[in-house]
C-alpha positions in Angstrom: -22.2 159.7 118.3 -21.1 159.4 114.6 -19.8 162.5 113.0 -22.5 164.4 111.0 -21.7 164.0 107.3 -23.5 163.3 104.0 -22.0 161.9 100.9 -24.4 163.4 98.5 -26.9 166.2 99.1 -29.6 167.3 96.6 -31.1 170.8 96.7 -34.4 171.2 94.9 -34.6 174.9 94.1 -31.3 176.9 94.2 -32.4 180.4 95.2 -31.3 182.4 98.2 -32.1 179.8 100.8 -31.1 176.7 98.8 -27.8 178.3 97.7 -27.0 179.6 101.2 -27.7 176.1 102.6 -25.3 174.7 100.0 -22.6 177.2 100.9 -23.0 176.6 104.6 -22.7 172.8 104.1 -19.5 173.4 102.1 -18.1 175.8 104.7 -18.7 173.3 107.5 -17.5 170.4 105.3 -20.7 168.4 106.0 -20.9 166.7 102.6 -18.9 165.5 99.7 -21.0 166.7 96.8 -24.1 168.8 96.1 -26.5 168.5 93.2 -28.8 171.3 92.3 -32.2 170.9 90.6 -34.4 173.7 89.3 -36.5 175.0 86.4 -34.0 177.5 85.1 -30.8 176.0 83.5 -29.0 179.3 83.4 -29.4 179.8 87.1 -28.1 176.3 87.8 -25.1 176.8 85.5 -24.3 180.0 87.3 -24.6 178.3 90.7 -22.1 175.7 89.4 -19.7 178.3 88.1 -19.9 180.0 91.5 -19.1 176.7 93.2 -22.4 176.7 95.1 -23.3 173.3 93.7 -21.1 170.6 92.2 -23.5 169.3 89.5 -26.9 170.2 88.1 -29.9 168.3 86.9 -33.1 169.5 85.2 -34.9 166.2 86.1 -35.8 165.9 89.8 -35.7 162.2 89.8 -32.2 162.0 88.4 -31.1 164.7 90.9 -32.1 162.6 93.8 -30.4 159.3 92.8 -28.0 158.1 95.6 -28.6 161.2 97.6 -28.4 161.0 101.4 -30.2 164.3 102.1 -32.7 166.1 99.9 -33.7 169.7 100.6 -36.9 171.2 99.2 -36.3 174.9 98.8 -38.7 175.7 96.0 -42.1 177.4 96.3 -44.3 175.2 98.5 -46.9 174.9 95.8 -44.4 172.7 93.8 -43.6 170.3 96.7 -46.1 167.4 96.2 -45.8 167.3 92.4 -42.0 167.2 92.6 -42.1 164.6 95.4 -44.2 162.3 93.2 -41.7 162.7 90.3 -38.7 161.8 92.5 -40.0 159.2 94.9 -38.8 156.2 92.8 -35.2 157.6 92.9 -34.9 157.9 96.7 -32.6 155.4 98.3 -33.3 153.5 101.5 -32.1 155.6 104.5 -32.4 159.0 102.7 -33.7 162.0 104.6 -36.0 164.5 102.9 -36.5 167.9 104.6 -37.5 171.4 103.5 -37.4 175.1 104.3 -41.0 175.9 103.5 -42.9 178.7 105.3 -46.1 176.6 105.6 -46.4 173.2 107.1 -49.9 171.9 108.3 -51.4 169.5 105.7 -48.3 169.8 103.5 -46.2 167.9 106.0 -48.8 165.0 106.1 -48.9 164.9 102.3 -45.1 164.8 102.0 -44.9 162.1 104.6 -47.4 160.1 102.6 -45.4 160.4 99.4 -42.2 159.0 101.0 -41.3 155.4 100.0 -40.5 152.9 102.8 -37.1 153.5 104.4 -37.2 157.3 103.6 -37.9 159.9 106.3 -39.4 163.3 105.9 -38.7 166.0 108.5 -40.4 169.4 108.1 -38.2 172.4 108.7 -38.5 176.2 108.4 -35.4 178.4 109.0 -36.5 182.0 109.8 -33.8 183.5 107.6 -35.4 184.7 104.5 -35.3 188.1 102.9 -37.1 190.2 100.3 -33.9 189.7 98.3 -33.9 186.6 96.0 -31.4 184.7 94.0 -28.0 183.1 94.3 -26.1 186.5 94.1 -27.3 187.3 97.7 -26.6 183.8 99.1 -24.2 183.5 102.0 -22.8 180.6 104.1 -23.5 182.6 107.2 -27.3 183.2 106.5 -28.4 180.8 109.3 -26.1 181.9 112.1 -28.3 182.9 115.0 -31.5 182.3 113.0 -34.5 180.5 114.5 -35.2 177.2 112.7 -38.6 175.5 113.4 -38.8 171.8 113.0 -42.2 170.3 112.7 -42.2 166.5 113.4 -45.4 164.4 113.6 -46.1 161.1 115.4 -44.8 159.4 112.2 -41.4 161.2 112.1 -38.4 159.0 112.5 -36.6 160.0 115.6 -33.1 159.3 114.3 -33.8 161.5 111.2 -35.2 164.2 113.4 -32.1 164.2 115.6 -29.9 164.3 112.5 -31.7 167.3 111.0 -31.7 169.1 114.4 -27.9 168.5 114.6 -27.5 169.7 111.0 -29.3 173.0 111.6 -27.4 173.5 114.9 -24.1 172.9 113.0 -25.1 175.6 110.5 -25.5 178.1 113.4 -29.3 178.0 113.7 -31.3 177.8 117.0 -33.8 175.0 116.6 -37.3 174.8 118.1 -40.1 172.2 117.8 -43.7 173.0 116.8 -46.4 170.7 115.5 -47.2 171.5 111.8 -50.6 173.0 112.7 -49.2 175.2 115.5 -46.4 176.3 113.2 -49.0 177.5 110.6 -51.0 179.5 113.2 -47.9 181.1 114.6 -46.4 182.1 111.2 -49.8 183.1 109.8 -49.7 185.7 112.6 -46.1 186.9 112.6 -45.1 186.4 109.0 -47.9 185.6 106.5 -50.3 188.3 107.7 -47.6 191.0 107.7 -46.7 190.1 104.1 -50.3 190.5 103.0 -50.6 193.8 104.9 -47.3 195.1 103.3 -48.6 194.2 99.8 -52.0 195.9 100.7 -50.3 199.1 102.0 -48.3 199.6 98.7 -51.4 198.9 96.6 -53.5 201.3 98.8 -51.0 204.1 98.2 -51.1 203.4 94.5 -54.9 203.5 94.5 -54.8 206.9 96.2 -52.1 208.2 93.8 -49.1 206.2 92.7 -47.0 209.3 92.3 -47.0 209.6 96.1 -44.7 206.6 96.3 -41.7 208.7 95.1 -42.0 210.8 98.2 -41.8 207.7 100.5 -39.2 207.9 103.3 -37.4 205.3 105.3 -40.4 204.5 107.5 -42.5 203.5 104.5 -39.6 201.5 103.1 -39.1 199.7 106.4 -42.8 199.0 106.8 -43.2 197.6 103.3 -39.8 196.0 102.7 -41.4 192.5 102.5 -43.7 193.6 99.7 -40.6 193.2 97.5 -40.7 189.4 98.2 -41.5 186.9 95.5 -45.1 187.0 94.4 -45.1 183.4 93.3 -43.7 182.2 96.6 -46.1 184.2 98.7 -49.1 183.3 96.5 -48.5 179.6 97.4 -47.8 180.2 101.1 -51.0 182.3 101.5 -53.3 179.9 99.7 -51.9 176.9 101.6 -52.4 178.7 105.0 -55.6 180.5 104.0 -57.9 179.4 106.9 -55.6 180.9 109.5 -55.0 184.0 107.4 -58.7 184.6 106.8 -59.3 184.4 110.6 -56.4 186.7 111.3 -57.3 189.2 108.6 -60.7 189.7 110.4 -58.9 190.4 113.7 -56.6 192.9 111.9 -59.7 194.6 110.3 -61.2 194.8 113.8 -58.1 196.6 115.1 -58.0 198.9 112.1 -61.6 199.7 112.4 -61.0 200.6 116.1 -58.3 203.0 115.2 -60.6 204.5 112.5 -63.3 205.0 115.1 -60.9 206.7 117.5 -59.9 209.1 114.7 -63.6 209.7 113.8 -64.3 210.6 117.4 -61.0 212.5 117.9 -60.3 210.3 120.9 -56.7 211.1 121.6 -56.6 209.1 124.8 -57.7 205.9 123.1 -55.3 206.4 120.2 -52.4 206.9 122.5 -53.4 203.9 124.6 -53.4 201.7 121.4 -50.0 203.1 120.3 -48.5 202.6 123.7 -49.7 199.0 123.8 -48.1 198.2 120.5 -44.9 200.1 121.3 -44.5 198.1 124.5 -45.2 194.8 122.8 -42.9 195.6 119.9 -40.0 196.5 122.2 -40.1 193.0 123.7 -39.6 191.3 120.2 -36.1 190.1 119.9 
């Protein structure tokens, strides 16, 4: 098997994930040069000064010229518009992949926007944080992290194998899910918890925002992800809204049940629900 190596890599969106990906590539010596693209020139210049990227571009099409690997690490709502802008610059044999938290129809749209000879492989490293920006980036972010790859029947097998090998080289543990299964899974274990965290903070504010200054570690742990990027999570939630709407109803049913047990002072039922959740949570690794 040929050694995994890319001459030029383009990163579209140099934030925490994109910058960490660049640093990891450099640490493992998996590429010769990295070009960064983004909307904020100051951020890109800082990334270059910090040696996260080697060059910068404010035009997506120019950024992708002669690139062997292109990584989408911008908000998912920008994917298709950016793909349309850059498709004429993609060289034959290039691989396009991403780190987006939603797949489903987006993967099919991205596949349809790839010119002949260019492969798209959907990817989602489970390595994000409520922290954002290049200052928190690290080459070790993906070590031990899950990374879900979402091929379709159209996905080029050689490209899929190369992206799998790449994530494994960066320390991630890869799994395969269909794009639709991915979105149901992560609507439940990621997108719904984010919505709930936002709702909890806003609920306390509706009661009395001054109460927030008394919050302890439990509240901070429970709502940590409410500090995540509103723009990013707006796009994710809207693009996975059908699953989320279904799961919100299930959550409301569970919450209503707890409210009923409180209304009835049913201590046995409350303890049973709490024990069920405790047991399930202790199995999460």
